[in-house]
N, C-alpha and C positions, 0 to 999 in steps of 0.2 A: 535348775539346770535346763530342763526341757523348755521352760518358758524363754530362757535366754537364747536357746538354739532356734526356737521359732522366730524370735525377734531378729536374730542375725540373718536368718533365711529371708525374712520379709524385707530387710534392708538391702540384701544382695539382689533380690528380685526387683525391687524398686530401682536399683541402680542399673539393672540390665534393660529395663523398659525405656525406650526412647522418650524423652520429654520433648514432644514435638513443638509445643507452643513456645518453650524457652529456647530450644536449639534452632528451630526453623520456623520463622514467622509465617503464619498463614497455612501451616501444615498440621494436620492431625492424622490419626490412623485411618480415617475414612474420607478426608476431604483436603483439597488444596484450593486456597483462595487466590484468584488472579484478577487483576484490575485492568479496565480499559476506559478510554475517554473518546467520544465520537461527536461530531456535529449532527446529532439527530434532528436538530432544528437550526434555523438561521440561514444565512446566505449560501452555505455549502452543504445543506441538508441532503442533497442528492447523493453525495459521496458518503454521507453518514450511514447509508444503507449497507455499507461494508460491515458495520457493527451489528446490524440485524442478522447478517449472514453468519458472523462469528457466534453470536448467541444461539442461533438455531443449531449450528454444528456442535456446539458444546452440549446442548440438550441431547443430541443424538449420541454423543459419547457416553453421557450419563445413563441414557436408556440402555446402552450396551453393557452397563455395569461399571463404567468409569475406566480408569487406567491403574493397573496394579492394585485394584481394590479401592481406589479413591475416586470419588466424584469431584468434578471441577465446579467450584462455585465462582462463576465468572460475573464480576460486578462491573457493570458499565454505566457511566454517567454521560450526560449531554452537556457539552461546553458551548454549543451554538457557534463554534469556530471562533470563540473569544478566548484569548490567552489568559486573562485574569480568572475566568471561570475554570479553565483547564488547571491552573495552579490550585484553586480552591478544591476542585474535585480530587486531584492527585494527593493533596495533603490529607484529605478525608480517607482516601483509599489506603494510604500508608499508615496514618496515625490512628484512625478509628476502626476501619474495616480490617486493618492488619493483614494486608495481602502479602503473598510470597513474592510476587513480581508483577510488573506491568507487561501487558501484551497487546500489541496491535494498535496502540494509541494513534489516532489519525489526525493529520494536519501538521504542516511545518510550523506555523506560528505557535500552536499549543505545545508541541514537542520541544520547541526552542525555549519556551517559557518555563518548562518544568525540568529541563535536563540537569541544571546545576543542583536543584533540590534533591532529585533522585540520586545523583552521584554522592551528595553529602550523606544521604541515608543508606547508601550501599544497596539500593534497590535496582535490579536489572530492568532495562527497558527493551524487551525482546520484540523483534519483528515490527518495529514502528512503521506506520504507513506515511512515509515521507521520503522523497527522493532527493532532498537537499544534500548537496555534496559534502557539507560540513560534517554531517553525521557519519560519513564513511571514514572519517579520520579517527582511527582506533586509539590514538594517543590522547586526543581531546575528549573522546566519548568512549571510554573503556568498558562501560556497562551497557552499551547499546548495540543492537543489530537492527538492520533495516529490511523492509520487504518490498521495496520498489527499486527498479533499476534507477540508479542515481540520475537526477535531472541533467547533470553534466554529461554522463555517458549517453543518455537519450538525445540530448541536444547535439552532440558530436555525430551521432548516427544520422540525424536529419541533415546537418550541415554537409556531411560527406555525400549523402544521397543527392542533395540539390546541386552540389558542385559537379556531380557527374551528369545528371540529366539536364540541368540548365546552367552550364558552366559560365556563360557570358551574361547571365541575367542578374537583376537586382532582386533581393529578397526582403520581405517584411516580417517583423515579429510583433505580434500583439501579446503583451505579457502582463500578468498580475504583478502589482508593484510590491512584491515581498520576496523572500528567499526562493519560493517556488519559481516565480517567473524569471527572476534575475539570473538563476543558474543556467537557463537556456540561452539567454543573451550572452553570458560569459563563455558558454561553450562555443558559440559562433565566433566570438572575439578570439578565442584560443586557436581556432582553425584558420580564420582569415587574417589575423594579426593586423598589420598596417593597412590592409585593404578593407577592413571592416566598415569604416565610415562610408566608403563609396559603394560597398556591396550590399549593405544592410540598413534598412530604415526601421526604427522601433517606435512603439507607442505603448505607454503604460496605462493601466486602469486600476482603480481601487476596488476591493471586494464589496464595498458599500455602494458603488456606482449603480444607478438603475439600468443604464445601457452603455454600450461601447460603440454606438453608431458613428459618433463623430471621429473616433480613433480610426475606425475602418475606412471612412471616407478620406481622412488625411493620409493613411498609408497607401491607398490606391493612387493618390496624386503623386506619390514618389516614383511611380512607374514600375513598381515591383511586379514580378511575374509569379511569385510564390508567396504564400502567407502561412507562417507558423503561428498557431494560437497556443500560448503557454499559460494555461489557467485552469479553470474549473468548468463543469458542464454547462451551467447557465450561460456563461459568457461565450463559450465555444459555439453553442447553438445560435446565439444572437449573431455571432460573427459569420456563420455560414449563411444565415438568412440575409444579412445585410450585403454580403458580397454578391449574392444572387440578385437582390433588389436593384443594386446600382450597376449590374452588368459587368462586374469585375471577374474576368475569366482566369483568375489566379489558380495555381496548384495549391490546394489547401491541405495543410498538415496539422493534425491535432496531437497534443501531448497525451501520454497514456492516461492521466487522471480524467481526461475529457473524452475517452475513447468509447464510452458505452453507447450502444445502439439506443437503448431505452431512455437514458438520461440526456443524451446529446442529439443524436441523429433524428430520433422521432420528433422531439420538440422543434428541431430546425426544419424538418420535412425530409422524409426518406428519399424522395425523388431529387430534391435540390442538393442533397448531400452526396449524390453520385460523384465519384472521383476523389472524395476525401481520403486521405492517407493517414494511418496511425501506426505507431509501433506498439506491439503488445507481447505479453507472455502467455496470455490465456486464450482458450477457445471461446468462440461465440456460441452461447447455448441455443440460439435460434437457427444456427447454420446447419443445413441438412447434411453437409459433408461429414458431420460428427454423429449422425444418427446411429451408426453401428458401433461407435466407440464405447468401450465398457465404462470408461470414466465418466463420459457424458450421460450415459444411461443411468449410472448410479446417482449423478447429480440431479437429474430430472425426477428420479424416484424420491430422492431426499426432499426436493421442493414439494412434491405432492403430499408428503407426510408432514413436513415441518414448517413449510411456508406456503400453504395453499393460497391461491389467489394473487400472488405477486406477479409483477411483470417480469417474466423470465428473460426478456430481452435486455433488462437492465443488468449489465455485467458486474455492477458493484456487489450484487448478491453473490455472484459466483466468486468474486475475489474474496469476499468474507468467508465463503466455504473453503477456498484455498488456504486462507489464513488459519482456519480451524484445523486443517490437516497439518499445518506446520506446528501449531500448538501441541497437537496430539503427538507428533513425532518427537518434539523436544522433551515432553514429559515422559514418554516411553523410554527414551534414551537415558533419562535420569535414574531409572530403576527406583530403588527405595531411598536414594540420597537426594532429597529435595531441598538441600541447602541452597541458598542464593548463589553460592560459589559454583555449585555443580550445575545449577540451572543455566547460568551464564556459560559455563564450560561446554555444556551440550549444545546450546544455541550457536556456539562457535565451532561446532564439530559435526556439522551436517555434511555427509559425504554422498555425492551422486544421488541425492533424493529426487525422485520423480513423482510429481503430483499429477494425478490422472487427468485433471482438467487443464493442465498447462500444455502449450503447443509442443509437438514432438521435437526432440533434440535439445530442449531446455531443461537443465538440471540445477539443483541447488547444491552449492558447495561453499561452506564457510570455514574459517580458520581463525587463529589468533590475529592474523594479519589482514584478513578480509572478512568484514562483518556484514556483507551484503548477501541476502538470500538469493536475489536475482541480479545478474549482471548481463543477461542476454535478452534480445528481443528479435521479433521478425516483423517486417513491414507488410502491411496489408492495405488493400484499396477497396472502398465501398462501391459495389456495382449497382446499387439501387435496391437490391434484395438480399445481398449477403456480402461477406468479406472475401476477397481473393488475396491469399498470401502470395507475394511475388518476390520475396527475398529469402535467402538462407538465414540461418541463425547468425545474428550480428552482436558485436560487443564494441567496447571503446577502441579496440585495436583493429577492428575490421576496416578494410580499405574499400 
């Protein structure tokens, strides 16, 4: 009788202990596995540094004891900005590494290539680093949240700005020939409608192209007084240099993915970059105006401890740090329910979240209807030594 009682108690106890591996993939009592894919190498390796920032921030979380007693096992692979490699790595993360969810995968082509697979497997793709407007459609991408202002919103902000300061001018757009670049072009089309063809000249480039010199020369011949570069840092730097070489005195605007001082302006030349405008959400870690800011002080201390020797002027590291804070917030909100359903629920339930290294006035708010971590930006102009913010907080509805 006593033996039966002990057996019954053992069965009841076993039933009460959560079976993490069976119920919640990637979750144990002491760990949660999270997956990421970044272009650590290849033509977009400069923005792959975001992944280095995420990895370092996760290490800092784990050194503090993790979240709710669990360490984060963040497994990140290099896709070299190649969609087939992204698919290969994501399959490995889901089927072999058995992650709980994807976080921060970077690149529109790679995210596009894996989206259908992740939806089929029921794996959330949280805070992806792509501003492609298609990912903001919550009906088509119900398991996705994004961590860039959509390229459509950003493009409309630039189009409205140019129509104010250069109302009678012609504008040029140099764009990457994929979803990234095309969204900016479409944003200008949406604003200028039937006047687009006479107001805007465009030229595309491929990510595999060695230079964009010929495109810049052709765009200058259009008579445009402003140039928007909608691409990645390598080509943005080339565009700044070429406009200077040929004496094109255009107002140059860079999209957010190319806005880093270290990755874009330094290679182009800090002096010849004077006057360049970008839209951004984050502070510049080299700007003395933030020296007394508590969030920036914490970031610099973090760099000294976890990423010593990096070029702090490269804001891709800071964006990775920002991403790490979002990951921390989502997991904290999950409490002890780390089911994929609750992870997604919390990723879509961020309320007035303020990240200490994000520009004042910009907050994160997500919901079932809005899956974008960031919807706001401020415009800033490079003075030759630092950024000068010259606009209020702007979004797609700003005039």
